[in-house]
C-alpha positions as a Markdown table, in Angstrom:
| # | Residue | x | y | z |
|---|---|---|---|---|
| 1 | Met | 1.9 | -132.2 | -4.8 |
| 2 | Ala | 2.3 | -131.3 | -8.4 |
| 3 | Ala | 5.2 | -128.9 | -9.4 |
| 4 | Phe | 2.8 | -126.3 | -10.8 |
| 5 | Glu | 1.0 | -126.2 | -7.4 |
| 6 | Tyr | 4.2 | -125.3 | -5.7 |
| 7 | Phe | 4.7 | -122.4 | -8.0 |
| 8 | Lys | 1.1 | -121.2 | -7.3 |
| 9 | Gln | 1.8 | -121.3 | -3.5 |
| 10 | His | 4.9 | -119.1 | -4.0 |
| 11 | Val | 3.1 | -116.7 | -6.2 |
| 12 | Ala | 0.2 | -116.5 | -3.6 |
| 13 | Lys | 2.6 | -115.6 | -0.8 |
| 14 | Ala | 4.4 | -112.9 | -2.8 |
| 15 | Ser | 1.1 | -111.5 | -4.1 |
| 16 | Ala | -0.1 | -111.1 | -0.6 |
| 17 | Leu | 3.1 | -109.2 | 0.2 |
| 18 | Leu | 2.5 | -106.9 | -2.8 |
| 19 | Glu | -1.2 | -106.7 | -2.1 |
| 20 | Leu | -2.1 | -107.8 | -5.6 |
| 21 | Ser | -5.7 | -108.4 | -6.5 |
| 22 | Asp | -7.2 | -111.9 | -7.1 |
| 23 | Asp | -7.5 | -111.1 | -10.8 |
| 24 | Val | -3.9 | -110.1 | -11.1 |
| 25 | Gln | -2.8 | -113.2 | -9.2 |
| 26 | Ser | -4.9 | -115.4 | -11.5 |
| 27 | Lys | -3.2 | -113.8 | -14.6 |
| 28 | Leu | 0.3 | -114.4 | -13.0 |
| 29 | Met | -0.6 | -118.1 | -12.5 |
| 30 | Thr | -1.9 | -118.7 | -16.0 |
| 31 | Pro | 0.3 | -119.5 | -19.0 |
| 32 | Asn | -0.2 | -117.3 | -22.1 |
| 33 | Arg | -0.2 | -120.4 | -24.3 |
| 34 | Val | 0.2 | -124.2 | -24.0 |
| 35 | Leu | 1.3 | -125.9 | -27.2 |
| 36 | Arg | 1.0 | -129.7 | -27.7 |
| 37 | Ala | 2.1 | -132.0 | -30.4 |
| 38 | Glu | 2.6 | -135.7 | -31.2 |
| 39 | Leu | 6.0 | -136.3 | -32.7 |
| 40 | Thr | 6.4 | -139.5 | -34.8 |
| 41 | Ile | 9.8 | -140.6 | -36.1 |
| 42 | Pro | 11.1 | -143.7 | -37.9 |
| 43 | Leu | 13.5 | -145.5 | -35.6 |
| 44 | Glu | 17.0 | -146.6 | -36.7 |
| 45 | Ala | 16.2 | -150.0 | -35.2 |
| 46 | Gly | 13.1 | -150.3 | -37.3 |
| 47 | Gly | 9.4 | -149.2 | -37.0 |
| 48 | Thr | 8.2 | -145.9 | -35.8 |
| 49 | Gln | 7.4 | -144.3 | -32.4 |
| 50 | Thr | 5.3 | -141.4 | -31.3 |
| 51 | Phe | 6.2 | -139.0 | -28.5 |
| 52 | Pro | 4.1 | -136.4 | -26.7 |
| 53 | Ala | 5.7 | -132.9 | -26.9 |
| 54 | Tyr | 5.0 | -129.6 | -25.2 |
| 55 | Arg | 6.0 | -125.9 | -25.4 |
| 56 | Val | 4.5 | -123.8 | -22.6 |
| 57 | Gln | 4.8 | -120.0 | -23.2 |
| 58 | Phe | 4.1 | -118.6 | -19.7 |
| 59 | Asn | 4.6 | -114.8 | -19.7 |
| 60 | Asn | 6.3 | -112.4 | -22.2 |
| 61 | Ala | 5.4 | -109.1 | -20.6 |
| 62 | Arg | 9.1 | -108.3 | -20.2 |
| 63 | Gly | 10.4 | -109.7 | -23.5 |
| 64 | Pro | 10.5 | -112.8 | -25.7 |
| 65 | Tyr | 9.8 | -116.1 | -24.1 |
| 66 | Lys | 12.9 | -118.0 | -22.9 |
| 67 | Gly | 13.4 | -121.5 | -21.7 |
| 68 | Gly | 14.9 | -124.9 | -22.3 |
| 69 | Ile | 13.7 | -128.1 | -24.0 |
| 70 | Arg | 14.1 | -131.3 | -22.1 |
| 71 | Phe | 14.0 | -134.9 | -23.4 |
| 72 | His | 12.8 | -136.9 | -20.4 |
| 73 | Pro | 10.4 | -139.8 | -19.9 |
| 74 | Glu | 8.4 | -138.0 | -17.2 |
| 75 | Ala | 8.0 | -134.7 | -19.0 |
| 76 | Asp | 4.4 | -133.7 | -18.9 |
| 77 | Glu | 2.3 | -130.6 | -19.2 |
| 78 | Asp | 2.3 | -129.9 | -15.4 |
| 79 | Glu | 6.0 | -130.1 | -15.1 |
| 80 | Val | 6.7 | -128.1 | -18.2 |
| 81 | Ser | 4.2 | -125.4 | -17.1 |
| 82 | Ala | 5.8 | -125.1 | -13.7 |
| 83 | Leu | 9.3 | -124.8 | -15.2 |
| 84 | Ala | 8.0 | -122.2 | -17.7 |
| 85 | Ala | 6.6 | -120.2 | -14.9 |
| 86 | Met | 9.8 | -120.4 | -12.9 |
| 87 | Met | 11.7 | -119.1 | -16.0 |
| 88 | Ala | 9.5 | -116.0 | -16.1 |
| 89 | Ile | 10.4 | -115.5 | -12.4 |
| 90 | Lys | 14.1 | -116.1 | -12.9 |
| 91 | Cys | 14.4 | -113.7 | -15.8 |
| 92 | Ala | 12.6 | -111.0 | -13.8 |
| 93 | Val | 14.7 | -111.6 | -10.6 |
| 94 | Val | 18.0 | -111.0 | -12.4 |
| 95 | Gly | 16.5 | -108.2 | -14.5 |
| 96 | Ile | 17.1 | -109.5 | -18.0 |
| 97 | Pro | 14.4 | -108.5 | -20.6 |
| 98 | Leu | 13.0 | -111.9 | -21.3 |
| 99 | Gly | 9.9 | -113.9 | -20.4 |
| 100 | Gly | 9.4 | -117.5 | -19.4 |
| 101 | Ala | 8.8 | -120.6 | -21.4 |
| 102 | Lys | 9.7 | -124.3 | -21.4 |
| 103 | Gly | 9.6 | -127.3 | -23.7 |
| 104 | Gly | 9.6 | -131.0 | -23.2 |
| 105 | Val | 9.3 | -134.3 | -25.0 |
| 106 | Ala | 8.2 | -137.4 | -23.1 |
| 107 | Val | 11.0 | -139.7 | -24.2 |
| 108 | Asp | 13.8 | -141.8 | -22.7 |
| 109 | Pro | 16.8 | -140.6 | -24.7 |
| 110 | Lys | 18.8 | -143.6 | -23.5 |
| 111 | Lys | 16.6 | -145.9 | -25.6 |
| 112 | Leu | 17.2 | -144.0 | -28.8 |
| 113 | Ser | 20.2 | -143.7 | -31.1 |
| 114 | Gln | 21.9 | -140.4 | -31.9 |
| 115 | Lys | 20.2 | -140.5 | -35.3 |
| 116 | Asp | 16.8 | -141.0 | -33.7 |
| 117 | Leu | 17.4 | -138.1 | -31.3 |
| 118 | His | 18.4 | -135.8 | -34.2 |
| 119 | Leu | 15.2 | -136.7 | -36.0 |
| 120 | Leu | 13.2 | -136.0 | -32.8 |
| 121 | Ala | 14.9 | -132.6 | -32.4 |
| 122 | Arg | 13.9 | -131.7 | -36.0 |
| 123 | Glu | 10.3 | -132.8 | -35.6 |
| 124 | Tyr | 10.1 | -130.7 | -32.4 |
| 125 | Val | 11.1 | -127.6 | -34.4 |
| 126 | Lys | 8.8 | -128.5 | -37.3 |
| 127 | Ala | 5.9 | -128.8 | -34.8 |
| 128 | Phe | 6.5 | -125.5 | -33.1 |
| 129 | Ser | 8.3 | -123.4 | -35.7 |
| 130 | Asp | 5.5 | -120.9 | -36.0 |
| 131 | Tyr | 5.8 | -120.1 | -32.3 |
| 132 | Ile | 9.6 | -119.9 | -31.8 |
| 133 | Gly | 12.2 | -117.5 | -33.1 |
| 134 | Pro | 14.6 | -114.7 | -32.1 |
| 135 | Asp | 11.8 | -112.2 | -31.3 |
| 136 | Gln | 9.2 | -114.6 | -30.1 |
| 137 | Asp | 10.5 | -117.6 | -28.1 |
| 138 | Ile | 14.1 | -118.6 | -27.7 |
| 139 | Pro | 14.7 | -122.2 | -26.6 |
| 140 | Ala | 17.8 | -123.7 | -25.0 |
| 141 | Pro | 19.2 | -127.0 | -23.7 |
| 142 | Asp | 17.7 | -128.7 | -20.6 |
| 143 | Val | 17.7 | -132.2 | -19.1 |
| 144 | Tyr | 19.1 | -134.7 | -21.6 |
| 145 | Thr | 19.5 | -132.1 | -24.4 |
| 146 | Asn | 22.8 | -130.4 | -25.2 |
| 147 | Ala | 24.7 | -128.1 | -27.5 |
| 148 | Glu | 24.6 | -130.7 | -30.3 |
| 149 | Ile | 20.8 | -131.0 | -30.1 |
| 150 | Met | 20.5 | -127.2 | -30.2 |
| 151 | Gly | 22.7 | -127.1 | -33.3 |
| 152 | Val | 20.3 | -129.6 | -35.0 |
| 153 | Met | 17.3 | -127.5 | -34.0 |
| 154 | Leu | 18.9 | -124.4 | -35.3 |
| 155 | Asp | 19.7 | -126.1 | -38.6 |
| 156 | Glu | 16.1 | -127.2 | -38.9 |
| 157 | Tyr | 14.7 | -123.8 | -38.1 |
| 158 | Glu | 17.0 | -122.1 | -40.6 |
| 159 | Arg | 15.9 | -124.7 | -43.2 |
| 160 | Ile | 12.3 | -123.9 | -42.6 |
| 161 | Thr | 12.7 | -120.1 | -42.6 |
| 162 | Gly | 15.3 | -120.0 | -45.3 |
| 163 | Lys | 17.8 | -117.7 | -43.6 |
| 164 | Ser | 20.5 | -117.6 | -40.9 |
| 165 | Gln | 19.0 | -117.0 | -37.5 |
| 166 | Pro | 21.5 | -118.0 | -34.8 |
| 167 | Ala | 19.6 | -115.9 | -32.2 |
| 168 | Met | 16.6 | -118.3 | -32.3 |
| 169 | Ile | 18.2 | -120.7 | -29.8 |
| 170 | Thr | 20.9 | -120.5 | -27.2 |
| 171 | Gly | 23.3 | -123.1 | -25.7 |
| 172 | Lys | 24.6 | -123.8 | -29.2 |
| 173 | Pro | 28.1 | -125.0 | -30.1 |
| 174 | Ile | 30.6 | -122.1 | -30.1 |
| 175 | Ser | 31.1 | -122.7 | -33.8 |
| 176 | Leu | 27.4 | -121.9 | -34.5 |
| 177 | Gly | 27.3 | -118.8 | -32.4 |
| 178 | Gly | 27.3 | -120.1 | -28.8 |
| 179 | Ser | 28.7 | -118.1 | -26.0 |
| 180 | Leu | 31.8 | -118.7 | -24.1 |
| 181 | Gly | 31.1 | -119.5 | -20.4 |
| 182 | Arg | 27.6 | -121.0 | -21.0 |
| 183 | Gly | 28.6 | -124.5 | -20.1 |
| 184 | Thr | 29.3 | -123.7 | -16.4 |
| 185 | Ala | 27.1 | -120.6 | -16.0 |
| 186 | Thr | 24.5 | -122.2 | -13.8 |
| 187 | Ala | 27.0 | -123.3 | -11.1 |
| 188 | Asp | 29.2 | -120.2 | -11.6 |
| 189 | Gly | 26.2 | -117.9 | -11.0 |
| 190 | Ser | 25.0 | -119.8 | -7.9 |
| 191 | Ile | 28.4 | -119.6 | -6.3 |
| 192 | Glu | 28.6 | -115.8 | -7.0 |
| 193 | Val | 25.3 | -115.4 | -5.2 |
| 194 | Leu | 26.6 | -117.5 | -2.3 |
| 195 | Lys | 29.8 | -115.3 | -2.1 |
| 196 | Ala | 27.6 | -112.2 | -1.9 |
| 197 | Leu | 25.6 | -113.7 | 0.9 |
| 198 | Leu | 28.7 | -114.7 | 2.9 |
| 199 | Glu | 30.1 | -111.2 | 2.5 |
| 200 | Asp | 26.8 | -109.8 | 3.7 |
| 201 | Arg | 27.0 | -111.9 | 6.8 |
| 202 | His | 30.7 | -111.5 | 7.3 |
| 203 | Leu | 31.4 | -115.2 | 6.9 |
| 204 | Glu | 34.7 | -116.5 | 5.6 |
| 205 | Ala | 34.6 | -119.4 | 3.2 |
| 206 | Asp | 37.8 | -121.0 | 4.5 |
| 207 | Val | 36.2 | -121.7 | 7.9 |
| 208 | Leu | 33.0 | -123.3 | 6.5 |
| 209 | Thr | 32.1 | -126.8 | 5.3 |
| 210 | Ala | 29.9 | -127.9 | 2.4 |
| 211 | Ala | 27.9 | -130.9 | 1.3 |
| 212 | Ile | 26.9 | -131.3 | -2.3 |
| 213 | Gln | 24.1 | -133.4 | -3.7 |
| 214 | Gly | 24.9 | -134.1 | -7.4 |
| 215 | Ala | 28.2 | -134.4 | -9.2 |
| 216 | Gly | 27.2 | -133.7 | -12.7 |
| 217 | Asn | 27.8 | -130.5 | -14.6 |
| 218 | Ala | 26.3 | -128.1 | -12.1 |
| 219 | Gly | 27.1 | -130.1 | -8.9 |
| 220 | Gly | 30.7 | -130.9 | -10.0 |
| 221 | Gln | 31.4 | -127.3 | -10.9 |
| 222 | Ala | 29.9 | -126.0 | -7.7 |
| 223 | Ala | 32.1 | -128.4 | -5.7 |
| 224 | His | 35.2 | -127.3 | -7.7 |
| 225 | Leu | 34.4 | -123.6 | -7.0 |
| 226 | Leu | 33.7 | -124.1 | -3.3 |
| 227 | Tyr | 36.9 | -126.1 | -2.9 |
| 228 | Ser | 38.8 | -123.3 | -4.8 |
| 229 | Met | 37.4 | -120.7 | -2.3 |
| 230 | Gly | 38.9 | -122.7 | 0.6 |
| 231 | Met | 35.7 | -124.3 | 1.8 |
| 232 | Ser | 36.0 | -127.8 | 3.0 |
| 233 | Val | 33.8 | -130.2 | 1.1 |
| 234 | Val | 32.9 | -132.8 | 3.6 |
| 235 | Ser | 30.3 | -134.7 | 1.7 |
| 236 | Ile | 29.3 | -135.2 | -2.0 |
| 237 | Ala | 26.8 | -137.6 | -3.5 |
| 238 | Asp | 25.6 | -139.0 | -6.8 |
| 239 | Ser | 22.7 | -141.4 | -7.5 |
| 240 | Lys | 24.8 | -144.4 | -6.2 |
| 241 | Gly | 25.8 | -143.0 | -2.8 |
| 242 | Thr | 27.4 | -140.4 | -0.6 |
| 243 | Leu | 31.1 | -140.0 | 0.1 |
| 244 | Ser | 32.0 | -138.2 | 3.3 |
| 245 | Ser | 35.0 | -137.2 | 5.4 |
| 246 | Ser | 34.8 | -134.9 | 8.4 |
| 247 | Glu | 38.4 | -133.8 | 7.5 |
| 248 | Gly | 37.3 | -132.7 | 4.1 |
| 249 | Leu | 37.6 | -134.6 | 0.7 |
| 250 | Asp | 40.2 | -134.0 | -1.9 |
| 251 | Ile | 37.4 | -132.9 | -4.2 |
| 252 | Glu | 39.5 | -132.5 | -7.3 |
| 253 | Lys | 40.5 | -136.2 | -7.0 |
| 254 | Val | 36.9 | -137.2 | -6.4 |
| 255 | Leu | 35.7 | -135.3 | -9.4 |
| 256 | Ala | 38.4 | -136.7 | -11.6 |
| 257 | Phe | 37.4 | -140.2 | -10.5 |
| 258 | Lys | 33.8 | -139.4 | -11.4 |
| 259 | Glu | 34.7 | -137.9 | -14.8 |
| 260 | Ala | 36.6 | -141.1 | -15.6 |
| 261 | Gly | 33.2 | -142.9 | -15.6 |
| 262 | Asn | 33.0 | -144.1 | -12.0 |
| 263 | His | 30.5 | -143.4 | -9.3 |
| 264 | Ile | 31.2 | -141.1 | -6.3 |
| 265 | Pro | 31.1 | -143.9 | -3.6 |
| 266 | Asp | 33.7 | -145.9 | -5.6 |
| 267 | Ala | 36.2 | -143.2 | -4.9 |
| 268 | Gly | 36.1 | -144.1 | -1.2 |
| 269 | Ser | 38.5 | -147.0 | -1.5 |
| 270 | His | 41.1 | -144.5 | -2.7 |
| 271 | Met | 40.7 | -142.1 | 0.2 |
| 272 | Glu | 41.8 | -142.8 | 3.7 |
| 273 | Gly | 39.2 | -142.0 | 6.3 |
| 274 | Ala | 36.3 | -141.5 | 3.9 |
| 275 | Thr | 33.0 | -143.2 | 4.6 |
| 276 | Ile | 30.3 | -144.3 | 2.2 |
| 277 | Gly | 26.5 | -143.9 | 2.8 |
| 278 | Ala | 23.2 | -143.9 | 0.9 |
| 279 | Ser | 22.6 | -141.1 | -1.7 |
| 280 | Glu | 20.2 | -139.3 | 0.6 |
| 281 | Asp | 22.7 | -139.2 | 3.5 |
| 282 | Val | 24.3 | -136.1 | 2.0 |
| 283 | Leu | 21.2 | -134.1 | 2.9 |
| 284 | Ser | 21.7 | -134.6 | 6.6 |
| 285 | Ala | 25.5 | -134.1 | 6.5 |
| 286 | Ala | 27.2 | -132.1 | 9.2 |
| 287 | Ala | 28.0 | -129.1 | 7.0 |
| 288 | Asp | 27.5 | -125.4 | 7.1 |
| 289 | Val | 26.4 | -125.1 | 3.5 |
| 290 | Leu | 24.2 | -127.7 | 1.6 |
| 291 | Val | 24.0 | -127.6 | -2.1 |
| 292 | Pro | 21.2 | -129.6 | -3.7 |
| 293 | Ala | 22.3 | -129.8 | -7.4 |
| 294 | Ala | 20.4 | -132.9 | -8.5 |
| 295 | Leu | 16.7 | -133.5 | -8.6 |
| 296 | Glu | 13.5 | -131.8 | -7.4 |
| 297 | Glu | 11.7 | -132.5 | -4.2 |
| 298 | Gln | 14.7 | -133.9 | -2.3 |
| 299 | Ile | 14.1 | -132.1 | 1.0 |
| 300 | Thr | 10.5 | -132.8 | 2.2 |
| 301 | Lys | 8.6 | -132.4 | 5.4 |
| 302 | Glu | 9.7 | -135.9 | 6.3 |
| 303 | Asn | 13.4 | -135.2 | 6.2 |
| 304 | Ala | 13.7 | -131.4 | 6.7 |
| 305 | Glu | 14.4 | -131.8 | 10.4 |
| 306 | Ser | 17.5 | -133.9 | 9.7 |
| 307 | Val | 19.1 | -131.1 | 7.7 |
| 308 | Gln | 22.0 | -129.7 | 9.7 |
| 309 | Ala | 23.2 | -127.0 | 7.3 |
| 310 | Gly | 22.5 | -123.4 | 8.1 |
| 311 | Ile | 22.6 | -122.3 | 4.5 |
| 312 | Ile | 21.1 | -124.1 | 1.5 |
| 313 | Leu | 22.0 | -123.1 | -2.0 |
| 314 | Glu | 19.4 | -124.4 | -4.5 |
| 315 | Val | 21.3 | -125.1 | -7.6 |
| 316 | Ala | 18.7 | -127.6 | -8.7 |
| 317 | Asn | 15.1 | -126.6 | -9.6 |
| 318 | Gly | 12.6 | -127.2 | -6.8 |
| 319 | Pro | 14.7 | -129.3 | -4.5 |
| 320 | Ile | 12.8 | -128.2 | -1.4 |
| 321 | Thr | 9.0 | -128.7 | -1.1 |
| 322 | Pro | 6.9 | -125.7 | 0.3 |
| 323 | Glu | 6.3 | -127.7 | 3.6 |
| 324 | Ala | 10.0 | -128.3 | 4.1 |
| 325 | Asp | 10.8 | -124.7 | 3.2 |
| 326 | Ala | 8.5 | -123.5 | 5.9 |
| 327 | Ser | 10.1 | -125.9 | 8.4 |
| 328 | Leu | 13.6 | -124.8 | 7.5 |
| 329 | Cys | 12.7 | -121.2 | 7.7 |
| 330 | Ala | 11.2 | -121.6 | 11.1 |
| 331 | Arg | 14.5 | -123.1 | 12.3 |
| 332 | Gly | 16.4 | -120.1 | 10.9 |
| 333 | Val | 18.0 | -122.0 | 7.9 |
| 334 | Val | 18.8 | -119.5 | 5.1 |
| 335 | Val | 17.7 | -120.9 | 1.7 |
| 336 | Ile | 19.0 | -119.2 | -1.4 |
| 337 | Pro | 16.1 | -120.1 | -3.7 |
| 338 | Asp | 16.5 | -121.7 | -7.2 |
| 339 | Val | 14.9 | -118.7 | -9.0 |
| 340 | Leu | 17.8 | -116.6 | -7.8 |
| 341 | Ala | 20.6 | -119.2 | -7.3 |
| 342 | Asn | 20.5 | -121.0 | -10.6 |
| 343 | Ala | 19.7 | -118.0 | -12.9 |
| 344 | Gly | 23.3 | -117.7 | -14.0 |
| 345 | Gly | 22.4 | -120.1 | -16.9 |
| 346 | Val | 19.7 | -118.0 | -18.3 |
| 347 | Thr | 21.7 | -114.8 | -17.8 |
| 348 | Val | 24.5 | -116.1 | -20.0 |
| 349 | Ser | 21.9 | -117.4 | -22.5 |
| 350 | Tyr | 20.7 | -113.9 | -22.7 |
| 351 | Phe | 24.2 | -112.7 | -23.4 |
| 352 | Glu | 24.4 | -115.3 | -26.1 |
| 353 | Trp | 21.2 | -114.0 | -27.7 |
| 354 | Val | 22.5 | -110.4 | -27.5 |
| 355 | Gln | 25.8 | -111.5 | -29.2 |
| 356 | Asn | 23.9 | -113.3 | -31.9 |
| 357 | Arg | 21.7 | -110.3 | -32.6 |
| 358 | Ser | 24.6 | -107.9 | -32.8 |
| 359 | Gly | 27.1 | -110.2 | -34.6 |
| 360 | Tyr | 29.7 | -109.2 | -32.0 |
| 361 | Tyr | 31.1 | -111.9 | -29.8 |
| 362 | Trp | 32.5 | -111.4 | -26.3 |
| 363 | Ser | 35.6 | -112.8 | -24.5 |
| 364 | Ala | 35.2 | -115.3 | -21.7 |
| 365 | Asp | 36.3 | -112.6 | -19.2 |
| 366 | Ile | 33.6 | -110.2 | -20.4 |
| 367 | Val | 30.9 | -112.9 | -20.2 |
| 368 | Arg | 32.0 | -113.9 | -16.7 |
| 369 | Glu | 32.2 | -110.3 | -15.4 |
| 370 | Gly | 28.8 | -109.6 | -16.8 |
| 371 | Met | 27.3 | -112.6 | -15.2 |
| 372 | Gln | 28.9 | -111.9 | -11.9 |
| 373 | Thr | 27.7 | -108.3 | -11.9 |
| 374 | Thr | 24.1 | -109.4 | -12.8 |
| 375 | Met | 23.9 | -112.1 | -10.2 |
| 376 | Arg | 25.3 | -109.9 | -7.4 |
| 377 | Lys | 23.0 | -107.1 | -8.3 |
| 378 | Ala | 20.0 | -109.5 | -8.2 |
| 379 | Tyr | 21.1 | -110.9 | -4.8 |
| 380 | His | 21.4 | -107.5 | -3.2 |
| 381 | Ala | 18.0 | -106.4 | -4.5 |
| 382 | Val | 16.4 | -109.6 | -3.1 |
| 383 | Ala | 18.3 | -109.4 | 0.2 |
| 384 | Ser | 17.2 | -105.8 | 0.6 |
| 385 | Ile | 13.5 | -106.7 | 0.2 |
| 386 | Ala | 13.9 | -109.7 | 2.6 |
| 387 | Ala | 15.4 | -107.4 | 5.2 |
| 388 | Glu | 12.8 | -104.6 | 4.8 |
| 389 | Arg | 9.8 | -107.0 | 4.8 |
| 390 | Gly | 11.1 | -109.6 | 7.2 |
| 391 | Val | 10.6 | -112.4 | 4.8 |
| 392 | Ser | 12.7 | -115.2 | 3.4 |
| 393 | Leu | 14.9 | -114.8 | 0.3 |
| 394 | Arg | 12.4 | -117.0 | -1.6 |
| 395 | Glu | 9.5 | -114.7 | -0.8 |
| 396 | Ala | 11.6 | -111.7 | -1.6 |
| 397 | Ser | 12.7 | -113.2 | -4.9 |
| 398 | Tyr | 9.1 | -113.8 | -6.0 |
| 399 | Ala | 8.0 | -110.4 | -4.8 |
| 400 | Leu | 10.8 | -108.7 | -6.8 |
| 401 | Ala | 10.0 | -110.7 | -9.9 |
| 402 | Leu | 6.2 | -110.2 | -9.7 |
| 403 | Glu | 6.6 | -106.5 | -9.1 |
| 404 | Arg | 8.7 | -106.3 | -12.3 |
| 405 | Ile | 6.3 | -108.5 | -14.3 |
| 406 | Thr | 3.1 | -106.7 | -13.2 |
| 407 | Glu | 4.7 | -103.3 | -13.9 |
| 408 | Ala | 5.4 | -104.5 | -17.5 |
| 409 | Met | 1.9 | -106.0 | -17.8 |
| 410 | Arg | 0.4 | -102.7 | -16.7 |
| 411 | Gly | 2.5 | -100.8 | -19.2 |
| 412 | Arg | 1.1 | -103.1 | -21.9 |
| 413 | Gly | -2.4 | -102.7 | -20.7 |
| 414 | Glu | -2.7 | -106.4 | -19.8 |
| 415 | Ile | -3.9 | -105.7 | -16.2 |
């Protein structure tokens, strides 16, 4: 099923909970604007190449559009629309005054030089410059884009507009107005939500075990934080395989091995008692907490029954399909949904935007404290709705977000 269809299913469920009319539901499922372009650049290796590009502006009832730009060969209108929609939900769940957008270029960045990528970034800004900006739509990094690319995009936008506008984009280098704490904010925020849930349920981290799918920026940081909390990380995977130990892995050693350019399973030869399995084995690991922090659609109706964890923390976007979600829920598995769990990234992006607009920059401690407070407040609001209505945290998250969005839309006379 297409990603956008998943979003519509979640909205339909929450709309029924809120008793929203069909007309309002339709508006909530329809992007405000879909922008398309064909970006042609001269290649450093010779010749030219053209790449399809998108910017989907989903909903701005609560503030300027906000969302990343990904460079990925499979980026298409459906995927970008779904991610834009989820951004609107995320911002509303955590209560920050921004809407939802997303951008994408259908390109394999591994096949382009750094110069090519910089040219592509500039062409993207040229194509959509009339529709982005500090008060209109604020982009950010996403898959295969980074602070460096954001810096190039900022430079191009300021060249076009003829003035300094650091607030037009977030996830920038610190030297260009980026925020401290942005690099690890997604994982930091997700673990803060997990801590709040464990406290709610009177569970101590040091008696629990965890399995983590993904050892990149988000997965690696999540693993590090869980280990620091005293949780035993018994399984971790990257695209090449899963490394496991029922006694718990020395996760700092594993991550150091990964950061040195190796693959996770290769660390097994350096760890007594560790076993190596296929990448997907991590999903069925005997662990209390499962953290999917890699790709979408990893837990499906075909493998949901093999999941042993009682708590799933969705650090990745869309790692569980709706069918699998229903199956897990029926078994009593608690899923902390992506629209809540991974909203730490956009929360700190919002802080960056605020700092850029005010010209006053915060310490790392202030950023961290603000993010922690925001994420905990969001969790408690969602958990309260889930308890009152007898629904999952996902349904409660969407209900909270849609309630806030529709309230803003009514205030603006849009519904």
